[in-house]
SESE-301687 format. One record per residue (C-alpha): x negated, y, z; residue in one letter. Coordinates in pm, whole numbers, plus 50000, padded with zeros to 5 digits. Example, Ala and Ser with C-alpha at 12.3 -4.5 7.8 and 13.67 -1.06 7.14 Angstrom:
BEGIN
487704955050780A486334989450714S
# end
This chain:
BEGIN
481605238908635X480015280808627X476675276708572X475495312908591X471875309808567X469545341008697X466595329208486X463695345708763X460255321708504X458325324908226X461215329607923X461515350607598X461795384807676X465545400607531X465275414707209X466615448207373X464685466007685X466815461007992X466945487008256X467585475608628X466965508308766X470375531908637X471605550608881X474975537008846X475285497008912X478775488808783X481235471108947X480345438309126X480745405108949X479545382909183X477895381609478X475315350909665X473785348510047X472345325510218X470665319210602X467845303410756X466375327210630X468895352610538X469265362310192X472005379209959X472055386909556X474545409109431X475415408609045X476545440608915X477395451408581X474225467608528X471325451508746X471205422309018X470135434009394X467905407909549X467975415609954X465755395210189X464785392910600X462475411910615X461265422210244X462525454010049X464635450309821X464115436509438X465935449309150X466325431208834X467655434608516X470225407908351X470875390508024X473525363707938X472455336607711X474515316107471X474615284807785X476025309508034X472935312808235X471605346908315X467915355208299X466695382608538X463705406308403X462205431708636X463095461508442X461845462708071X460035433108187X458335411807894X459655373908021X461975360308330X461095356808676X463175331408828X467065319408812X469845319508995X472785289808966X476305295409060X478805262009032X482305258209083X482355240709389X483215245509764X480505260109967X480465266710342X478425288810503X475965271110725X476285288311049X480185300311029X481925270210822X483885293610605X484075283210292X483265297409984X484165287909590X481025280509485X478065268209551X474025290809483X470555281609422X468385312109375X464335307909294X461795332909248X458445326709168X457895294009393X460975302209616X463875287409657X467215296509859X470235276009868X473945288509958X477005302309858X479155326509614X481945343909535X485085350309728X486295326310007X489845344309881X489505327609601X490365293809745X493625307009869X495515323909576X496065299909290X499475293309386X502415286009606X500655259409924X503545235410053X502365228510414X503565191410522X501245184210859X501295206411153X499625201911528X499235163511479X503145152711295X504175151910931X506845179210850X510285161110742X510475156610427X513885179810402X512345204110605X510495231910323X507865250710471X505245271210223X502985297310230X501285320009942X497905339309928X498425373009758X495465387709608X495965418309781X495945399610140X499435398310146X500895362810278X504415344910240X506915316810205X508995298410405X508755283710798X511245258810761X514365275010784X513865314510754X511255329310532X508145356710665X506105376810521X502805391510654X498895398310586X495895376410615X492325393310676X488835377310716X485455382810793X482255358110745X482705344111063X486845341411103X490125341410918X493495358811082X496965356810990X498405395211104X501885411511147X504015378411076X507545390411052X510445365310963X514565366510872X516445354511146X518905328411005X520435298811220X519335256611104X519535224611197X517925218011532X515025197011245X514465230611102X514075255711392X512085228511597X509335228911286X509665264911229X508895275411621X505695250811586X504715263411247X505305299211299X503115298911648X500375272211470X500325304111193X500115331811449X496955313011618X494865307311282X490695313611317X489115297611007X490315279510691X488735251310482X489635235310153X488625198510148X487315174609870X490845165809772X491815198309735X494105202010043X493665235110265X493915234610645X494705264810842X492605259411151X494095270111523X491405280311828X492765246411948X491345227911689X494765216511530X495445225711189X498605232710907X497655209810644X498795224410313X498345209209898X498985224709615X502855227009484X
# end
C-alpha cells in the first residue's frame, strides 16, 4: 500500500524552511483529481498546487515523514495545514468511469475531497496480457491471443494467427487503440475466425477497466469487451 499524506492540520514544523513559491516547480511526482466539486492536486518536486472550482490556486511546500506520509506547509509555515493520502487501490472517475491506479483523499481545514490519483496507463503496463474472452465467447485454449502496452503509447501482440502493432491513447473520458496493423500469415480456420473477431473488437475499444481480480476489460462502443489476464 502506498500512503502519501499531504499533512494540511497541526503538526510539527520542518527543521529547515520550505519554500512553496520557487519559480521552477520541477517534475510532477503525482497528480490527483475529483468531482462534485471539481478539484485537482499536483505534487511537484518543489511544491504542491491545489486547484478548486471557483477558488484561487493554493501552493504549499511539502516534506516527507519517516512513515512515508507527506506534510504540506504554507510557504515557510510553522505547521502543517492539511493532509492528502494516496492508496494503491483502483479508483474510477465518478463522472467518466476512467480507472486510475490510486485512490486519493485530501483534507484542508474542515473540507475533505475524495478522488483518484496517478496515471491510468500504470494499470496497463505491468506486463503481457493474455486475452481469454472476446464478444461473449471464450477463446479456444490452443489459440494464442495477447496484448502488451508500452510506456510510450505503443501496443502490440498476437491476434490469434498474426502479430499486430499499433498505438493506444486516452483522455479523461475515453481510451482508444489506433493505427492497428498486422502481418498476413494464413492459419487454420479456428485461429483466423478468432483473429477477425479480436481485431474488430480492438478497433472498437472506447474504455478499459481493471476488476478486483486484476483482469483487464477492453470495452467496446457496444458494451462488449475483451477480457485479459496477466501472463
